[in-house]
LOKOL-139213 format. One record per residue (C-alpha): residue in three letters; x, y, z. Coordinates in steps of 0.25 Angstrom, whole numbers, plus 5000, padded with zeros to 4 digits. Example, Ala and Ser with C-alpha at 12.3 -4.5 7.8 and 13.67 -1.06 7.14 Angstrom:
// LOKOL-139213
ALA504949825031 SER505549965029 
END
This chain:
// LOKOL-139213
UNK500050005000 UNK500550144997 UNK500850235009 UNK500850354999 UNK499350354998 UNK498750425009 UNK497350385014 UNK497250485025 UNK498050595032 UNK498050645046 UNK498750765053 UNK499250725066 UNK498450815076 UNK499650825087 UNK500850825077 UNK500650935067 UNK501850885058 UNK501250745057 UNK500350695047 UNK499850545046 UNK499550485033 UNK498750355031 UNK499050285018 UNK498750165010 UNK500050105016 UNK500150155030 UNK500250275039 UNK501250385037 UNK501650495047 UNK502150615040 UNK502850725047 UNK502950845037 UNK503850925046 UNK504950815046 UNK504650765032 UNK504450625038 UNK503550505036 UNK503350385045 UNK502650265039 UNK501750165047 UNK501350035041 UNK501749915049 UNK501049975062 UNK499649985054 UNK498649875053 UNK498549905038 UNK499249995028 UNK498050075023 UNK497750195033 UNK496350245031 UNK496250355042 UNK497050425053 UNK496650485066 UNK497250545079 UNK496750545093 UNK497050635104 UNK498250545110 UNK498950575097 UNK498750435092 UNK498550415077 UNK497450315072 UNK497550245059 UNK496450175051 UNK496850065042 UNK496149955035 UNK496549855045 UNK496349925059 UNK496650045066 UNK498050095071 UNK498350185082 UNK499750255082 UNK500250345094 UNK501350435088 UNK501850475102 UNK502150325105 UNK502250265091 UNK501350155096 UNK500350085087 UNK499050015090 UNK498049935080 UNK496549925082 UNK495849825074 UNK494749715075 UNK495649625084 UNK495949725095 UNK494849825096 UNK493349855094 UNK493649885079 UNK492849785070 UNK493449825057 UNK494949845054 UNK494649935041 UNK494750065048 UNK494250175038 UNK494150305046 UNK494550375059 UNK494050505066 UNK494250575079 UNK493550695085 UNK494250825088 UNK494750785102 UNK495250655096 UNK494850565107 UNK494050465099 UNK494350395086 UNK493250355077 UNK493550235068 UNK492850195055 UNK492950055049 UNK492549995037 UNK491549895042 UNK491649905057 UNK490950035059 UNK491550145068 UNK492350135081 UNK492750245091 UNK493950245100 UNK493850335112 UNK495350365115 UNK494950425128 UNK493950325134 UNK494750215127 UNK493450145121 UNK492850115108 UNK491450135102 UNK490950055090 UNK489950105080 UNK489450015069 UNK488149995060 UNK487749885070 UNK487749965083 UNK487450105077 UNK486750185066 UNK488150185058 UNK487650155044 UNK488850065041 UNK490150005047 UNK490950045035 UNK491450185039 UNK492150275028 UNK492550395037 UNK492250465050 UNK492450605055 UNK492050675068 UNK491350805070 UNK491550915080 UNK490650845090 UNK491450715089 UNK490350645081 UNK490850545070 UNK490350555056 UNK490450435048 UNK490550415032 UNK490050285027 UNK489550225014 UNK488150235020 UNK488150375024 UNK488650475034 UNK488450445049 UNK488750525062 UNK488750485076 UNK488150585086 UNK489050555099 UNK488050625108 UNK486950535104 UNK487750415099 UNK486850415086 UNK487250395072 UNK486650485061 UNK486750435046 UNK486750525034 UNK486450465021 UNK485950505007 UNK484550455012 UNK484450545024 UNK485350665021 UNK485950745010 UNK487150655010 UNK487450634995 UNK488150494996 UNK488050385007 UNK489350325003 UNK490350415011 UNK491850415010 UNK492350515020 UNK491750605031 UNK492350735037 UNK491950845046 UNK492350995044 UNK492651105053 UNK491251165051 UNK490651035056 UNK490250985042 UNK490350835038 UNK490950815025 UNK490850675018 UNK491450625005 UNK490550524997 UNK490750414987 UNK490050484975 UNK489450614980 UNK490650704983 UNK490650774997 UNK489550805007 UNK489550915017 UNK488650895029 UNK488351005039 UNK487750925051 UNK487351055059 UNK486451105047 UNK486250965041 UNK486651025027 UNK487350945016 UNK488250995005 UNK488850914994 UNK490050924985 UNK490250834973 UNK490850834959 UNK489650904953 UNK489651034962 UNK491151044966 UNK492551024962 UNK492550884966 UNK492950794955 UNK492350664961 UNK491250634971 UNK492050524978 UNK492550584990 UNK493450505000 UNK494150615008 UNK493750745014 UNK494550835023 UNK493950965030 UNK495051065033 UNK495051155046 UNK494751275036 UNK493451205032 UNK493851165018 UNK493651015013 UNK494750945006 UNK494450834997 UNK495650744992 UNK495350664979 UNK496250564974 UNK496850594960 UNK496050724960 UNK496750814970 UNK496250894983 UNK494950974983 UNK494651074994 UNK493151124997 UNK492851255005 UNK491451225010 UNK491251375013 UNK491151414999 UNK491151284992 UNK492451324985 UNK493451214980 UNK494951194978 UNK495551084970 UNK497051044973 UNK497750964963 UNK499150924958 UNK499051044948 UNK498751154959 UNK499451104971 UNK500751024975 UNK499950894975 UNK500950794968 UNK499750714962 UNK498250724962 UNK498050604972 UNK497650674984 UNK497350564995 UNK497150645008 UNK497150775014 UNK497150835028 UNK497250975034 UNK498650995041 UNK499151095051 UNK499151245049 UNK498151225038 UNK498951135030 UNK498451025021 UNK499050885020 UNK498750815007 UNK499050665003 UNK499350654988 UNK499850534982 UNK501250494988 UNK501350634995 UNK500850705008 UNK500750855006 UNK500650975015 UNK500051105010 UNK499751235017 UNK498451305017 UNK498651365004 UNK498951224998 UNK500451254997 UNK501351124999 UNK502051125012 UNK502550985013 UNK502650865004 UNK502950715008 UNK503050594999 UNK502250485007 UNK502950355010 UNK502750254999 UNK502350115003 UNK501950034991 UNK502249914982 UNK502149924967 UNK501349794968 UNK501149674977 UNK501949574969 UNK503349564976 UNK504349464970 UNK505449474980 UNK505949554993 UNK507249575000 UNK507749675010 UNK509049745009 UNK510049785020 UNK509449925020 UNK508149855024 UNK507449895011 UNK506549795006 UNK506749764991 UNK505449704984 UNK505449644970 UNK504149644962 UNK503749564950 UNK503149684942 UNK503749814949 UNK505249794951 UNK505949824964 UNK505449894977 UNK506349944988 UNK505649965001 UNK506150025014 UNK505249985025 UNK505750085035 UNK505350205028 UNK504450135018 UNK505150185006 UNK504950114992 UNK505750114980 UNK505450044967 UNK506250004955 UNK505749944942 UNK506249944927 UNK505550084925 UNK506350154935 UNK507650074936 UNK508549974929 UNK507849864936 UNK507649764924 UNK506249704928 UNK505049734936 UNK505049594941 UNK506049584952 UNK506249434957 UNK507349444967 UNK508149544976 UNK509349534984 UNK510349634990 UNK511849624989 UNK512849655000 UNK513149794994 UNK511649824995 UNK511349804980 UNK509949754977 UNK509949634966 UNK508649604959 UNK508249484951 UNK507249534941 UNK506549474929 UNK507449544920 UNK508849534926 UNK509649554939 UNK509749704944 UNK510649764955 UNK510249894962 UNK511249974971 UNK510450054981 UNK511550154984 UNK511850184969 UNK510450154964 UNK511150084952 UNK510549964945 UNK511249854938 UNK510549754930 UNK511049614925 UNK510349534914 UNK510649424904 UNK511149534894 UNK512249594903 UNK512549474913 UNK512649324914 UNK511249324921 UNK510649194916 UNK509249254914 UNK508649394916 UNK507449324925 UNK508149334938 UNK507349264949 UNK508249264961 UNK509549334966 UNK510449294978 UNK511649374984 UNK512449274991 UNK513349285004 UNK514549294995 UNK514049414987 UNK513649334975 UNK512349354967 UNK511549244962 UNK510449264952 UNK509349164949 UNK508649174936 UNK507549104928 UNK508749034921 UNK509748994932 UNK510749064942 UNK511849164940 UNK512849224949 UNK513449364950 UNK514549424957 UNK514149564960 UNK515549614963 UNK516149564949 UNK514749554942 UNK515249414937 UNK514149324934 UNK514049174935 UNK512949104927 UNK512548954931 UNK512148884918 UNK511748734917 UNK511548654904 UNK510348594911 UNK509248674917 UNK509648644932 UNK510148784935 UNK509548854924 UNK508248844932 UNK507348964935 UNK507949014949 UNK506949054959 UNK507749084971 UNK509249094977 UNK509849074990 UNK511149044998 UNK511348955010 UNK512348975021 UNK513348875014 UNK513448975003 UNK512648894993 UNK511748964983 UNK510348904980 UNK509348924969 UNK507948884968 UNK507348854955 UNK505848864950 UNK505748714948 UNK507048634950 UNK507348654965 UNK508648714970 UNK510048744964 UNK511148744974 UNK512548804970 UNK513848744974 UNK514848854972 UNK516048774974 UNK515648684963 UNK514948794955 UNK513748694954 UNK512248704956 UNK511548594963 UNK510148554960 UNK509248524972 UNK507848484969 UNK506748374972 UNK507548274964 UNK508748274973 UNK508348334986 UNK507248344996 UNK506848484990 UNK505348474990 UNK505048564978 UNK505848604966 UNK505048734964 UNK505948834973 UNK505348974976 UNK506449024986 UNK507548974994 UNK508249025007 UNK509548995013 UNK509649015028 UNK510749025039 UNK510348895045 UNK510948815033 UNK509548795026 UNK509048825012 UNK507548845012 UNK506748814999 UNK505448874996 UNK504648794985 UNK503448814977 UNK502648684980 UNK503248614992 UNK503548725003 UNK504848745010 UNK506148665010 UNK507348675019 UNK508648625015 UNK509748615026 UNK511048605018 UNK511848575030 UNK511048445033 UNK510548435019 UNK509148405023 UNK507848455017 UNK506548495025 UNK505248535018 UNK504148625023 UNK502848625017 UNK501348635020 UNK501348485025 UNK502448505036 UNK502448645039 UNK501648775041 UNK501748815026 UNK500348835021 UNK500848825006 UNK502048764999 UNK502348874989 UNK503448944997 UNK503949074990 UNK504849155000 UNK505849125011 UNK506649205020 UNK507349195034 UNK507449295045 UNK508749325052 UNK508349235063 UNK508149115054 UNK506649115053 UNK506149075039 UNK505049145032 UNK504249085021 UNK503249135011 UNK502349055003 UNK501549094990 UNK500249104998 UNK500449225007 UNK501049145019 UNK502249175026 UNK502949075036 UNK503949085047 UNK504748965049 UNK505748945060 UNK506848845056 UNK507248815070 UNK505948805077 UNK505148755065 UNK504048855068 UNK503148905057 UNK502249025057 UNK501349065045 UNK500949205041 UNK499949235031 UNK500049375024 UNK498849465026 UNK497549455019 UNK497949565009 UNK498849465002 UNK498249364992 UNK498249214995 UNK499249194984 UNK500249294989 UNK501649244987 UNK502749284997 UNK503949304988 UNK504949364998 UNK505149385013 UNK506149475020 UNK506349445035 UNK507049555043 UNK506849475055 UNK506049355060 UNK504849455062 UNK505049555051 UNK504649515037 UNK504449575023 UNK503649485014 UNK503549504999 UNK502349444992 UNK501949424977 UNK500549474978 UNK500349554991 UNK501549644992 UNK502449665004 UNK502249625018 UNK502949665031 UNK502749555042 UNK503149575056 UNK503149435062 UNK502749435077 UNK503849425087 UNK504449285089 UNK503349185093 UNK504449125103 UNK504749205115 UNK506149265114 UNK506349245129 UNK505949315142 UNK506349445148 UNK506249495163 UNK506549635166 UNK506649675181 UNK506749825186 UNK507249835200 UNK507649955207 UNK508750035202 UNK509250165209 UNK510350195199 UNK509350195187 UNK508250295185 UNK506850245183 UNK506850295169 UNK508150225166 UNK507650095172 UNK506350105163 UNK507250125151 UNK508049995155 UNK506749915156 UNK506149975144 UNK507349945136 UNK507449805140 UNK506049775137 UNK506149845123 UNK507449775119 UNK506849635122 UNK505449665116 UNK506049705103 UNK506749565103 UNK505449475103 UNK505149485118 UNK503749515119 UNK503149575132 UNK502749435137 UNK504249395136 UNK504649515145 UNK504449525161 UNK504549665165 UNK504749685180 UNK504849825183 UNK504349935192 UNK503850025180 UNK502449995176 UNK502650025162 UNK503850045153 UNK504050105139 UNK504849995133 UNK504750035118 UNK505050185120 UNK503750235114 UNK503450325126 UNK502350235131 UNK502450155144 UNK502150005141 UNK501649905151 UNK502749805150 UNK503049785165 UNK502549655170 UNK502849665185 UNK503549735196 UNK504949705201 UNK504949615213 UNK505749495216 UNK504549405215 UNK504149455201 UNK505649445196 UNK505749295201 UNK504349265195 UNK504749325181 UNK506049235181 UNK505449105187 UNK504049105181 UNK503849205170 UNK505149175163 UNK505049025164 UNK503649035158 UNK504249115147 UNK505449025144 UNK505648965131 UNK506948885126 UNK508048975119 UNK507449105125 UNK508149175137 UNK507649245149 UNK508149395150 UNK508149465163 UNK508449605165 UNK508549655180 UNK508649805182 UNK508949865196 UNK509849885207 UNK510549775215 UNK511249775228 UNK511749685239 UNK510749655251 UNK511449695263 UNK510749585271 UNK510849465262 UNK512049515254 UNK511249475241 UNK511249555228 UNK509749605226 UNK508949685215 UNK508249805221 UNK506749795217 UNK505649895220 UNK504949895234 UNK506349855241 UNK506249715235 UNK507449645231 UNK507849525222 UNK509149455225 UNK510149405215 UNK509949265221 UNK508449265219 UNK508649315204 UNK509749195202 UNK508749095208 UNK507649135199 UNK508549135187 UNK509048995190 UNK507648945192 UNK507248995178 UNK508448935172 UNK508148795179 UNK506748805174 UNK506948845160 UNK508448825156 UNK508348965150 UNK509349075148 UNK509349195157 UNK509949325153 UNK509949425165 UNK510349565165 UNK510449645178 UNK510849795178 UNK511449875190 UNK512049765197 UNK513449725201 UNK513649605191 UNK514749535200 UNK513749525211 UNK512449485203 UNK513249375195 UNK513649305208 UNK512149285210 UNK511449255197 UNK512549205187 UNK512249065182 UNK512748985170 UNK512149025157 UNK511349135164 UNK511749265157 UNK511849375168 UNK512149525164 UNK512349635174 UNK512549775173 UNK513349835184 UNK513049965191 UNK513550095185 UNK514350185194 UNK514450305186 UNK513350405189 UNK513150465176 UNK512750335170 UNK512050255181 UNK510750325179 UNK510650305163 UNK510050185157 UNK510650225143 UNK512150195147 UNK511850065154 UNK512349925151 UNK510849885150 UNK510549985139 UNK511749935130 UNK511449785134 UNK509949795129 UNK510449875116 UNK511349755113 UNK510149655115 UNK509349745106 UNK510449735095 UNK510349585097 UNK511749565103 UNK511849445112 UNK511749465127 UNK513249455128 UNK513449555117 UNK512449645123 UNK513149635136 UNK514549665130 UNK514049785122 UNK513349845134 UNK514549835143 UNK515349895132 UNK514450015130 UNK514250035145 UNK515750045147 UNK515850155136 UNK514750235143 UNK515150215157 UNK516650235156 UNK516650315169 UNK515750225177 UNK515850075181 UNK514849975175 UNK515049825176 UNK514249735167 UNK514249575168 UNK513849465160 UNK513849315165 UNK513349195158 UNK514149085162 UNK513749085177 UNK515149115183 UNK514649255189 UNK515749325181 UNK515649415169 UNK516849375160 UNK517349325147 UNK516749185149 UNK515349255149 UNK514449285137 UNK514349145130 UNK512849135133 UNK512549285133 UNK513049285119 UNK512049185114 UNK510849265118 UNK510249385110 UNK508849445108 UNK508049395096 UNK507849485084 UNK506849595087 UNK505549605080 UNK506049725072 UNK507449775070 UNK507649915074 UNK508850005073 UNK509450035087 UNK509350185091 UNK510650265090 UNK511050405089 UNK511550445075 UNK512050575078 UNK512250665090 UNK512550815089 UNK512750905101 UNK513251045103 UNK513551125115 UNK512651245113 UNK513151315125 UNK514351295134 UNK513451205144 UNK512451155134 UNK512251045123 UNK511251025112 UNK511150885107 UNK510550815095 UNK510450665093 UNK510050595080 UNK509550455082 UNK509350345071 UNK507850325075 UNK506750395082 UNK506950395097 UNK505950395109 UNK506850485117 UNK508250525118 UNK509150605128 UNK510550625131 UNK511550645143 UNK512850715146 UNK513850645155 UNK514950735161 UNK516350675158 UNK517250695170 UNK518250625179 UNK517450665191 UNK516150595195 UNK515250615183 UNK513950695185 UNK512550645181 UNK512250655166 UNK511550775160 UNK510350725152 UNK509950795139 UNK508450795135 UNK508250765120 UNK507050785112 UNK506750735097 UNK507050855089 UNK506850785076 UNK506750645071 UNK507650545078 UNK508450665083 UNK508450715098 UNK508950845103 UNK509250905117 UNK510151005124 UNK510651025138 UNK511251155145 UNK511851195157 UNK512851075157 UNK513851075169 UNK514951045170 UNK515551075157 UNK516450975151 UNK516350845143 UNK515150765143 UNK514650625137 UNK513350645129 UNK512450525128 UNK511150505120 UNK510150415125 UNK508750375119 UNK507750275116 UNK507050235103 UNK505550205101 UNK505850055103 UNK506350075117 UNK507850055114 UNK508850145121 UNK510050215115 UNK511250285120 UNK512350345112 UNK513850345114 UNK514350455123 UNK514850585116 UNK515750685122 UNK515150835124 UNK515950945129 UNK515151045137 UNK515651185140 UNK516951165134 UNK516751235121 UNK517451345115 UNK516651445105 UNK516751505092 UNK515851575082 UNK515451575067 UNK515051685057 UNK514651665042 UNK513951725030 UNK512951675020 UNK512751745007 UNK511351715000 UNK511451724985 UNK510351734974 UNK511251694962 UNK512351794963 UNK511651894971 UNK511751894987 UNK510351914994 UNK510051955008 UNK508851895015 UNK507951985023 UNK508051895036 UNK508751775041 UNK508551655031 UNK509751565033 UNK510251485046 UNK511551435050 UNK511651315059 UNK512751235066 UNK512251095064 UNK511851015077 UNK511951135085 UNK511051245090 UNK511851355083 UNK511051415072 UNK510951565067 UNK510251635056 UNK510951705044 UNK510751855044 UNK510151915032 UNK511551965028 UNK512051815028 UNK512851825041 UNK512851725053 UNK513651695065 UNK513751605077 UNK514351635090 UNK514851545102 UNK514951405095 UNK515651295102 UNK516951265094 UNK516851145085 UNK516451105071 UNK514951135066 UNK514151105054 UNK513651245050 UNK512351245041 UNK511751365034 UNK510251345030 UNK509251425022 UNK507851375025 UNK507251445013 UNK508251395003 UNK509051265001 UNK510251325008 UNK511051235017 UNK512551255019 UNK513351175029 UNK514851175033 UNK515751135045 UNK516151245054 UNK517251245064 UNK517051335076 UNK518351365085 UNK518351425098 UNK518451585099 UNK518351595084 UNK517151655075 UNK517251585062 UNK516851665049 UNK516351575038 UNK516451595024 UNK515151655017 UNK514151555012 UNK513451594999 UNK512151534994 UNK511451554981 UNK509951524984 UNK509551524969 UNK510351394968 UNK509851344981 UNK508351354978 UNK507351384989 UNK506851274999 UNK505351294997 UNK504351314986 UNK504051454990 UNK502951484979 UNK502351344982 UNK502351304967 UNK502951164970 UNK504251204964 UNK505551264971 UNK506151354961 UNK506851494959 UNK505451564961 UNK505451514975 UNK506751574978 UNK506351704972 UNK505051704981 UNK505851664993 UNK506951774991 UNK505851874990 UNK505451835004 UNK506851825010 UNK507451955004 UNK506852085002 UNK506552064987 UNK507452004977 UNK508152104968 UNK509052014959 
END
């Protein structure tokens, strides 16, 4: 579906710069100020968005053909309402409307009637033809009048509900002057009138107060059609009527005057006007095919955006692969090649009409190690270099290609290219461009090749259309024929083959299912409808995820997941929109649970497989009392632990959270989540280990335990004890006994991580053979002791997040902490052999354990750039640019001194633009050298801390700067009548305006090197040069000259859609007191 076709537009009522666009292919959030778009599709129950509304809590509600979606822009949380989880009885939601106070949402469906959600009382009301006088359950549109009464457009007339009497009134052609019972749209205008668009009688204007009707149609107005499916009243009282392929009409009801806007008299790029809404400041937002346009009240174009494209040329995909850049490459039988970037939803297409690609029919796609894309087509072999955008084509006329009908391509692990055709196999060395053609006097290897693959022993395999397999023995330069006549291959009609890391070759056949050949044991295993979960024997697609799970597609829209180790099968049927004969032609598996599926008849599917059906293990998190960490930092620890494990297949049922906090914001969305199971006391901790964990146990899956809190020696018992709330204690001996009983009961592996404890003491009590015990010693340095960000646990969790082993995560965390805490003392221990020591003999067991692959691969947050300037002798201004959007960020300054360090100075930072946080702090004492550290957390709950940077406060010497800018028109120097140019020192707060005579100056700039920028907002003027400021010196720069006639102006001043010399002349007349030459 095409995301550039807008069905509806909605102006956000609480963010004036945000516009929501509902399209045929998803939801787009448009920010005109930042020239940005964000696309939502996977979060929606269906691609087609039919209406958008907003409630008083800022939530955005989206009507789709398969349910109702709610999106909270403040927290980025989604919720879906449908027939399965709400009172809604029909998933095809057609219309949404809210009253002025936005406390109720009225929902019209196609077949289920009307539903009203009271967002304050939190209850539903249902109106249908069965329980009310509503004329039909098929609702076309809804609007709400000033009294809060809903008016409903149906194909059986116009209905209104009087909320004071709870009675419906229906207007039809039989009882009123309504001209047509078949209504498409209903709207209310600022004067209280109700406007309806009809199927075949134009527009009707109804005044409910005076019970008067007025009609507009093609016979008495400028309307060119009587079919009206969209009406938009404006605050000024005008009525806007967008008509597809016919432009935009505007009616002034006060005098019945009309205006007609088309491509010829406005900045519309086409006549296809799909939707329109009033914007802020009397602006108008118009959706025209592929574009979203913003006009002022005089219909002058203010902004223009090309909407994100999301469409396929047709549904007949022939092959699919994914490149190292994460782009999807799709081959089509009749439309060439498509490149799709799933992250930004960008599409590009190549075919013989716009590129050297030799055919519309693309059969096979592979990527080489240098990033080149190789295509097998119906008319030769094609190479495409993405960097240089150069194509190379090989055919029988210019190479040793045996046939132009290229059916399969393989790039092997040695960098050699294998090409299968309808007349045998050829090889190509991409480095030397030397070909090797394999020819036989018989038809053995001159077969129609259907597929190619390589097994881990380096052997090349080719599947044929009717003669089984061909296996190439390189040392003998010999092809070996493997078929039903000389092996246990179940079918000679091979559709695709796949070599896996487990030493197996999987063979998909046309008539007898799937065959596995183990070339190590030389054994054959056949899977078909009689002995497996396969529903059909015609297998068309194979792939393996990185963890070895096999994905299988048949010719009848079924996808199968097969685990070769556990022999478990799971079956997925593509949705009802796909035909029964849909053939799955290709599968891309990023991970076990993230698939792209290409089909022959039904296009492209994105499948997010549920998290592993097997439990990945169990996790217990205990929050004790800790006097060294603030409550906020304790919560950050708890949230980060939960977040890390939840992203690696641990569901809430796999995690026992024992904490004092009632709720925790584990995912960084700003909303507290109810993830705490019980309060911390000794009985609950023992119960979690001895009962809950035992019940959760499954073979091969470990038990993780994190214990946060302060430990001390009991003066009476001389036992090491964990401090718990309400003066309770848990002794190390009690903990050891509980762990031992768990191990005796299950034989399972335990990994226990304890922070804020003397490792040498705790290991004496709980060390045991094969039990992995990790401790983080107390930090003695004041400036670090109360920060979660520089801690061992932070870095240890970051290692687990990156899927390092437990041992690797421990080593990495210890290394990072030593860098951070170079002036403190911190001791971390790992013991997994039970000797109570942490030495070189440990790590064997810990190195074998890591978290499973997460549900979705995400980049880790990091700072890409840090800029700071000391704007005064005791102040600093700071900018940090991250690689992703962050939930929050802050910074701290740590004084470097040989004396006892002071507490860190915190710098509050706010998001000043996308992915960028800014902050400043003043009155810094004492002066000297400081370590600057950036800390933050992303919207997935993951923490980040930067490497320390050295900042000198109060140690600067100062200099100055003077310069001259001469503005020319051709050879003639001109003088502006006011300041029109600016000078900035990049990444600082130093900026000045250039005086009308062209001079500028800076004073008291700290010595150093700066990037100076001269900017002219009214012109395309931008000058940048590096400037060195030295102490006690005022630097005089050489004059800078600019000819604005050659630079052109930066805006269409006369609004004719063209930026030209005329715009410069008009602008100059404004900027100077007349132009004489």
